[in-house]
C-alpha positions in Angstrom: 70.0 62.4 71.2 73.0 62.7 73.3 75.7 64.7 70.6 78.4 62.0 71.9 76.2 59.0 71.1 76.3 60.2 67.4 78.5 57.5 65.9 80.0 60.3 63.3 80.7 62.4 65.9 82.2 60.0 68.2 84.5 58.4 65.2 85.7 61.9 64.7 86.5 62.4 68.2 88.4 59.1 68.5 90.5 60.0 65.6 91.2 63.4 66.9 92.0 61.4 70.3 94.6 59.1 68.4 96.1 62.0 66.9 96.4 65.0 68.7 96.9 63.8 72.3 100.6 62.7 71.6 101.6 64.8 68.6 104.1 66.9 70.4 106.0 64.0 71.2 105.3 61.9 68.1 106.8 65.0 65.6 110.0 66.3 65.8 110.4 70.3 65.2 110.5 70.2 61.4 107.5 67.7 61.5 105.6 70.1 63.7 106.3 73.1 61.7 105.2 71.5 58.7 101.8 70.6 60.4 101.8 74.4 61.7 102.1 75.4 58.0 99.7 73.1 56.7 96.8 74.3 59.6 97.7 77.7 58.9 97.2 77.7 55.4 93.6 76.0 56.1 92.8 79.2 59.0 93.8 82.1 56.5 91.3 80.6 53.6 88.6 79.4 56.2 88.7 83.1 58.0 89.1 85.0 54.5 85.8 82.9 52.8 83.7 82.6 55.8 83.9 86.0 57.8 83.2 89.6 57.1 85.6 90.6 59.4 88.7 89.0 58.2 88.0 89.8 54.4 87.8 93.8 55.4 91.0 93.1 57.4 92.9 91.0 54.7 91.5 93.7 52.0 92.8 97.0 53.8 96.0 95.2 54.3 96.1 94.4 50.3 96.7 91.0 51.5 96.1 88.1 48.8 95.3 85.0 50.7 97.0 82.5 48.1 100.3 84.3 48.9 100.2 82.6 52.8 102.1 79.6 52.2 103.8 79.0 55.6 103.6 80.3 59.5 106.7 82.4 57.9 104.1 84.4 56.0 102.1 85.4 59.3 103.8 88.9 59.6 101.9 89.4 56.2 98.5 89.1 58.3 97.2 92.5 60.1 97.1 92.3 63.9 93.7 91.7 65.3 92.8 93.3 68.9 89.7 92.6 71.1 88.0 95.3 70.2 87.9 94.1 66.6 85.8 91.2 67.5 83.8 92.8 70.7 83.0 95.5 68.3 81.2 93.2 65.6 78.3 90.9 65.8 78.3 87.4 65.8 77.4 87.4 62.1 80.4 89.0 60.9 83.0 87.2 62.8 81.3 83.6 62.7 81.0 81.4 60.0 76.8 81.4 58.8 77.3 77.6 59.1 78.4 77.6 62.4 75.8 79.7 63.9 73.4 77.1 62.7 74.7 74.4 64.9 73.9 74.3 68.8 76.3 76.5 70.5 76.8 78.6 73.5 77.6 81.8 74.1 80.9 82.4 76.4 82.5 85.9 77.4 85.7 86.6 79.0 86.0 88.3 82.2 86.6 91.6 80.8 89.7 92.0 83.5 91.5 93.4 80.3 89.0 95.7 79.0 85.6 95.2 77.5 84.2 91.5 77.9 84.5 89.5 74.4 81.6 87.0 73.6 82.1 84.2 71.5 80.0 81.2 70.3 81.4 77.5 70.9 80.1 74.2 70.5 80.2 71.3 72.9 82.1 69.3 69.9 84.9 71.9 69.6 84.9 71.9 73.5 85.3 68.3 73.4 88.5 68.7 70.7 90.2 71.2 73.6 89.8 68.9 76.5 92.1 66.8 74.3 94.6 69.2 75.4 93.6 68.5 79.2 94.3 64.6 78.4 97.5 65.6 77.1 98.6 67.5 80.1 97.9 64.4 82.1 99.6 62.3 79.7 102.8 64.3 80.2 102.5 64.1 84.1 102.0 60.2 84.0 98.4 60.0 84.8 95.7 57.8 82.9 92.6 59.8 82.3 90.4 57.2 82.8 91.4 56.6 86.0 92.3 59.5 87.5 90.3 61.3 89.8 90.0 64.8 89.4 89.0 68.1 91.2 88.3 71.3 89.4 87.6 74.5 91.3 86.2 76.6 88.6 83.9 79.5 87.4 81.0 76.9 87.7 77.5 78.3 88.4 78.8 82.0 86.6 76.8 82.8 83.8 78.3 82.8 80.1 81.9 81.6 82.0 83.6 78.8 80.0 83.7 76.3 82.9 79.8 77.0 83.5 78.7 76.9 79.7 81.0 74.7 77.9 83.2 72.4 80.7 80.3 71.4 83.1 77.7 70.3 80.3 80.6 68.1 78.5 81.5 66.2 81.5 77.9 65.8 81.8 77.5 64.4 78.7 80.5 62.4 78.8 79.6 61.1 82.1 76.1 59.9 80.7 78.2 57.1 78.5 80.7 56.4 81.7 84.0 58.4 80.4 84.0 61.0 82.8 82.7 59.6 86.1 85.9 60.5 88.4 85.5 64.4 87.8 84.5 66.5 90.8 83.4 70.0 89.7 83.3 72.5 92.5 82.4 76.4 92.5 85.5 78.8 93.2 83.2 81.0 95.2 82.3 78.4 98.0 84.2 79.0 101.1 87.5 77.0 101.7 86.3 75.1 104.5 83.3 73.5 102.3 85.7 73.1 99.1 88.3 71.2 101.5 85.4 69.1 102.9 84.4 68.2 99.7 87.4 67.2 98.4 88.5 65.1 101.7 85.3 63.2 100.7 86.4 62.6 96.9 90.1 62.3 97.4 91.4 63.5 94.3 94.8 62.5 92.2 94.7 65.8 90.4 93.3 69.2 91.5 92.9 72.0 89.2 92.4 75.7 90.3 93.0 79.4 90.6 96.4 80.1 92.6 94.7 82.2 95.2 92.0 79.6 96.2 94.7 76.7 96.5 96.6 79.0 98.7 93.6 79.3 100.8 92.8 75.7 100.8 96.9 75.3 101.8 96.6 77.2 104.8 93.3 75.3 105.8 95.5 72.1 105.4 98.3 73.3 107.7 95.7 74.1 110.4 94.6 70.8 110.0 91.6 70.4 107.7 91.7 67.8 104.9 94.4 65.6 105.9 93.2 63.0 103.5 93.7 65.1 100.9 96.6 63.6 99.2 97.0 64.7 95.4 99.6 63.3 93.1 99.6 66.8 91.7 97.8 70.1 91.7 97.8 72.5 88.4 97.4 76.4 89.3 95.6 78.4 86.4 93.8 81.7 86.3 96.3 83.8 87.8 99.8 84.1 87.8 101.7 81.3 89.9 104.7 83.2 92.1 107.2 81.8 94.0 105.3 82.2 97.5 101.9 80.5 96.5 103.8 77.7 94.8 105.7 77.1 98.1 102.8 77.4 100.2 100.8 75.1 98.0 103.7 72.5 97.9 104.7 72.5 101.4 100.7 72.1 102.6 100.1 69.0 100.4 103.8 67.7 100.1 103.0 67.3 96.3 104.0 69.2 93.1 102.7 72.6 91.8 102.6 72.5 88.0 101.4 76.0 86.2 98.8 76.2 83.3 98.3 79.0 81.0 94.9 79.1 79.4 92.2 82.0 78.4 88.9 81.6 76.5 89.8 82.6 73.3 92.7 80.3 72.8 91.9 77.5 75.1 94.9 75.4 76.8 97.6 77.8 75.5 101.0 76.2 77.3 101.0 74.3 80.5 104.6 73.4 82.8 105.7 69.8 82.3 107.5 67.6 85.2 110.6 69.4 84.1 109.6 72.7 85.2 109.1 74.0 81.4 106.2 75.9 80.3 105.2 74.3 76.9 103.4 76.0 74.2 100.8 73.7 72.6 102.3 74.5 69.2 100.0 72.4 67.2 97.1 74.2 68.4 98.4 77.9 69.4 101.1 80.0 67.4 102.2 82.5 69.9 104.5 85.3 69.1 105.9 88.0 71.4 105.9 91.5 70.1 106.8 95.0 71.3 104.2 97.7 71.0 105.1 98.8 67.6 104.4 95.2 66.4 107.8 94.1 65.9 108.9 90.4 67.0 111.3 90.7 70.3 114.2 88.7 70.6 114.2 85.1 72.1 114.5 85.7 76.0 113.1 89.3 75.9 109.7 90.2 77.1 106.7 91.0 75.0 103.3 91.4 74.2 101.6 87.9 73.6 100.1 87.8 70.6 98.0 84.2 69.6 96.8 82.4 66.5 94.7 79.4 67.1 95.2 76.9 64.4 91.6 75.5 64.2 89.5 76.2 61.2 86.6 75.9 63.3 84.0 78.7 65.0 85.4 81.9 65.5 89.1 82.3 63.5 91.5 83.5 66.0 94.6 84.9 63.8 97.1 87.3 65.3 94.9 88.6 68.4 96.5 90.8 70.7 93.4 91.3 72.9 94.8 88.5 75.9 97.0 91.9 77.3 99.5 89.4 78.6 103.3 89.7 78.7 105.7 86.8 78.4 109.4 85.8 77.0 110.1 82.6 75.2 113.0 80.6 74.3 113.7 77.5 72.1 115.5 74.6 73.7 115.2 70.7 74.2 113.4 69.2 77.3 113.7 65.9 78.8 110.3 65.4 78.9 110.3 64.7 75.2 107.8 67.4 74.0 109.4 69.3 71.2 107.7 72.8 71.7 108.5 76.3 71.8 108.7 77.5 75.7 107.4 80.2 77.6 110.4 81.3 79.7 108.5 83.4 81.8 104.8 84.5 81.8 104.7 88.3 82.9 101.1 88.3 83.4 98.9 91.7 82.2 100.3 94.2 80.9 97.4 96.5 82.6 98.5 95.1 85.9 102.1 96.6 85.6 103.7 99.5 88.0 104.7 102.3 86.0 107.5 104.4 87.9 107.8 108.1 87.7 110.7 107.5 85.4 108.4 105.4 83.1 110.0 102.7 83.9 107.7 99.5 83.8 107.6 96.6 86.4 105.7 93.7 85.3 103.3 91.8 87.6 105.3 89.0 88.3 108.5 91.0 89.4 106.4 93.1 91.6 106.1 90.7 94.3 109.3 89.2 94.2 110.3 91.6 97.3 107.3 90.9 99.3 108.2 87.0 98.9 111.9 87.3 100.4 111.1 89.5 103.1 108.0 86.8 104.2 110.6 84.0 103.4 113.3 86.0 105.7 110.5 86.4 108.6 109.1 82.9 107.9 105.7 84.4 107.2 103.5 81.4 105.6 100.1 82.8 106.9 99.1 85.4 104.3 96.3 84.3 102.0 96.4 86.7 99.6 98.4 90.2 98.7 97.6 93.1 96.6 99.3 95.9 95.1 97.5 99.5 94.7 99.0 102.5 92.7 97.3 105.3 93.1 100.0 107.4 91.3 103.5 106.8 90.1 105.2 107.9 93.1 103.1 105.9 95.8 102.6 102.1 96.1 100.2 100.3 99.0 101.0 96.8 99.4 97.8 95.3 101.0 98.2 91.8 103.1 95.2 89.4 103.5 96.2 87.3 106.5 94.9 84.0 108.2 95.6 84.6 111.7 98.3 87.0 113.0 101.8 87.9 111.3 104.7 87.1 113.1 107.4 90.1 113.6 105.1 92.4 112.0 106.7 95.8 112.7 110.2 94.5 111.5 108.3 92.8 108.3 107.2 95.7 107.3 110.3 97.5 107.8 111.8 95.2 105.6 109.4 95.1 102.8 109.4 98.9 102.5 113.2 98.9 102.3 113.2 96.3 99.8 110.7 98.2 97.7 112.4 101.4 98.0 115.5 99.9 96.5 113.5 98.1 93.9 111.3 101.2 93.1 113.6 104.1 93.8 113.6 106.5 97.1 111.2 108.8 95.6 108.4 106.3 95.6 106.5 106.0 99.2 105.7 102.7 100.4 103.1 101.9 102.7 102.4 98.1 103.8 99.2 97.1 105.8 96.9 94.1 106.5 93.4 94.7 105.4 90.4 92.5 105.9 89.5 92.4 102.3 91.2 93.2 99.0 89.6 95.8 96.7 88.1 94.2 93.7 86.6 97.0 91.3 85.3 94.8 88.3 83.4 92.7 91.2 84.9 89.7 89.7 85.1 86.4 92.0 88.8 87.0 92.7 90.2 90.3 93.4 93.5 91.1 91.2 96.5 91.0 92.7 97.9 94.3 90.9 95.6 97.5 90.5 97.2 100.3 89.0 95.6 103.8 88.2 98.4 105.0 86.3 99.1 104.9 82.3 102.2 104.4 80.6 101.0 107.6 78.8 101.0 110.2 81.1 
């Protein structure tokens, strides 16, 4: 029987839809904190009673779960890393009752280390999908009428797109609630993607940043003239200024950022005011230094998440994302009362480490390249990659569609800029390549590859 034709499941989802989607507008900051407190207490007790991993971790920390009364007590709880979860059988990290349900296994990409496999039911996936409806509400879009093209990891075994989102769309479509969804595989040729989108004519496009750039360059060449989305959402990769401008210019529309992960789901999204809102009723996000201490507001730290959902595998003070960000608290004109990500810096392992041990975050590295390309009006770089084989050498690789304008002068300007940014002792080489290096054989090559450890 279709799970979503089950009257009990339908009623529960309808209740969550009515309560969850609008919560960050409906509740003020103090009310939202009270909600976090309630869910956090439930989560901690759920994790302790239902899983061997957290019983052991709490025991090692001499933690009495009854002492946890609010989110302010979170620092009493030990940090959990990816190895804590990946190194255990499912039976030790998942409640036994959950494993008796019809679940699917989803794995992280492994780009930040060892892949992590987690079980998810379609019901839990449906709850997570409500945060996508929240994003659409923030953009003034009616989810029942909006035509959405999602370019994702469909056809990739154990990806969340293939194992969870695609089956969910198929199930919901069978009862007429998701007929305006187009799912496209990220590995298809750009020409094929744009041809399919032109037939579908989406109001909203969601996809990887680099794929959206490739499609944008094709549109500038005359392809897909009838693709006129109201908004485009970039996810899965850092959205830098160059990429945002290329996509916005090509489609004459606003590009917005989404921060989502396999472990946490939709963690944060950019509103129309340009602020990155944390889904604070589902995710409690901390930014910590390397010693586990909270950094000051506005300062860059390591992202640590707690998923405020007592369901499936508990995610409490999880450090395994290996992303860096800074946070801020301020009012936003969009009306959502949540903490904000001031700047998402990207993967810690993708930072450039200089001879003097100074660390350049992934989002800072492309800035000089973007400035030089803007100076010479270069807008046909499909993708770039920074390769650091040793601390005193940086190779900048450009994958270009067509030919570069003023290549020699452009390369000279890029080199001068990076000498100034990184130091004269760092050798800079800029070159055009046919293909970018992809050491993990993932669908998309990384924008930064560094062989240098901060411990060296």
